[in-house]
C-alpha positions in Angstrom: -140.4 166.8 -91.9 -143.4 165.0 -90.6 -144.4 161.4 -91.5 -148.1 160.8 -91.3 -149.2 157.2 -91.1 -152.8 156.6 -92.0 -153.4 153.3 -90.2 -156.7 152.1 -91.9 -155.4 152.8 -95.3 -151.9 151.4 -94.6 -150.3 154.5 -96.2 -147.5 156.8 -95.0 -147.0 160.2 -96.4 -144.4 162.9 -95.8 -145.4 166.4 -95.0 -143.6 169.6 -94.1 -143.7 170.7 -90.5 -146.9 172.6 -89.8 -148.9 170.8 -92.5 -152.7 170.6 -92.1 -153.8 167.0 -91.4 -157.0 167.2 -93.4 -155.3 168.7 -96.5 -152.5 166.1 -96.5 -155.1 163.4 -96.3 -157.2 164.8 -99.2 -154.0 165.4 -101.3 -153.2 161.7 -100.9 -156.7 160.5 -101.8 -157.5 159.5 -98.2 -161.3 159.3 -97.7 -161.7 161.6 -94.6 -165.5 161.6 -94.4 -168.3 159.1 -93.8 -171.2 159.2 -96.2 -173.1 161.7 -94.1 -169.9 163.8 -93.7 -169.5 163.9 -97.5 -172.8 165.6 -97.8 -172.5 168.0 -94.8 -168.9 168.9 -94.4 -167.9 172.6 -94.0 -164.9 172.4 -96.2 -162.3 172.6 -93.5 -163.5 175.5 -91.3 -164.1 173.4 -88.1 -167.8 174.0 -88.0 -169.2 170.6 -88.8 -167.0 168.1 -86.9 -167.1 165.5 -89.7 -163.4 165.2 -90.3 -162.6 163.5 -87.0 -159.5 161.3 -86.8 -158.2 159.3 -83.9 -154.5 159.8 -83.0 -152.9 156.4 -82.4 -149.3 157.7 -81.9 -147.6 161.0 -81.9 -150.1 163.3 -80.1 -147.1 165.3 -78.8 -146.3 166.2 -82.5 -149.6 167.9 -83.2 -150.8 171.4 -82.5 -152.9 171.9 -79.3 -156.6 171.5 -79.6 -158.2 174.7 -80.8 -161.2 176.3 -79.1 -163.4 175.0 -81.9 -162.1 171.5 -81.3 -162.7 171.8 -77.6 -166.4 172.6 -78.2 -167.0 170.0 -81.0 -165.1 167.2 -79.3 -166.0 167.8 -75.6 -167.7 164.4 -75.3 -165.2 162.5 -77.4 -161.9 160.8 -76.3 -158.8 163.0 -75.9 -157.3 161.1 -78.8 -159.8 162.4 -81.3 -159.0 165.5 -83.3 -160.6 167.5 -86.1 -158.2 167.0 -88.9 -159.0 170.4 -90.4 -157.8 172.1 -87.2 -154.7 170.0 -86.6 -151.2 170.9 -87.7 -148.6 168.2 -87.9 -145.1 168.9 -86.6 -143.6 165.4 -86.4 -144.3 161.7 -86.9 -147.9 160.7 -86.2 -150.2 157.8 -86.8 -154.0 158.3 -87.2 -157.1 156.4 -87.9 -159.7 158.0 -90.2 -163.4 157.8 -89.5 -163.1 156.4 -86.0 
């Protein structure tokens, strides 16, 4: 089991290993997108880059960056991930809308 701590929202949720970070956030009413992102998001296919989250702790418990992430996040810090492309395999703390 993987605990996901959403720092800004002060909420911790439990997920099965391999759970998609974006889906777990949305299932728990976490607002993933900025105003612009709400209007332009791609629905979780990694094409828009609007579901960025900053990993505060537990980077080692996430799946490696995908090729899509490498392209979309090449000028962003290494701690940033596209939540739609990220699988959680252990405890992690993230900040939404960094």
